[in-house]
C-alpha positions in Angstrom: 162.1 -8.9 137.3 159.1 -9.8 138.8 158.9 -8.9 142.8 156.6 -10.7 145.2 154.7 -8.4 146.5 154.0 -8.9 150.9 150.2 -8.0 151.8 150.4 -6.4 155.3 147.9 -6.9 157.6 147.1 -6.4 161.4 148.1 -8.7 164.1 146.1 -12.2 163.7 144.6 -14.0 166.2 146.5 -16.4 167.8 145.6 -20.4 166.3 147.5 -21.9 169.5 145.4 -22.8 173.4 146.3 -20.5 175.6 148.3 -17.6 173.2 147.3 -14.1 173.5 147.1 -11.8 170.9 150.0 -9.9 173.3 152.0 -12.6 174.0 153.2 -12.7 170.1 153.2 -9.2 169.9 156.2 -9.0 172.0 157.6 -12.0 170.7 157.6 -10.7 167.5 159.1 -6.5 168.8 162.1 -8.8 170.0 162.4 -11.0 166.9 161.7 -8.4 164.3 163.2 -5.7 166.1 165.3 -3.9 162.9 161.9 -4.9 160.2 159.7 -2.9 162.4 161.8 0.0 162.3 161.7 0.7 159.1 157.6 -1.2 158.3 155.2 -2.9 159.7 155.0 -6.8 160.0 153.0 -9.4 157.4 150.8 -12.2 158.2 153.9 -14.6 157.7 156.1 -11.9 159.4 153.1 -13.1 162.6 152.5 -16.8 162.3 156.1 -16.8 162.6 156.5 -15.1 166.1 153.9 -17.4 167.2 155.1 -20.5 166.1 158.6 -19.5 167.6 157.1 -18.5 170.6 155.4 -21.9 171.3 159.0 -23.4 170.3 161.1 -21.6 172.8 158.3 -21.7 175.7 158.6 -25.7 174.6 162.1 -26.5 174.6 162.3 -24.4 178.4 159.4 -26.2 179.1 156.8 -23.3 180.1 153.5 -24.4 179.9 150.6 -21.6 177.5 148.6 -21.5 180.4 
């Protein structure tokens, strides 16, 4: 059985204007609390955390700037 090996990278710079790496890091910490206890986040995890943060801010009508 083949398994997909996830690449673990340091946190990338956010691609959304007005969103900082610290904002994404805090949101990821809340989203992936259990996963962080056992290791680090993948690039896909970081991207999903940023997208979720932006969606949450838009839903709450908070401007990123």
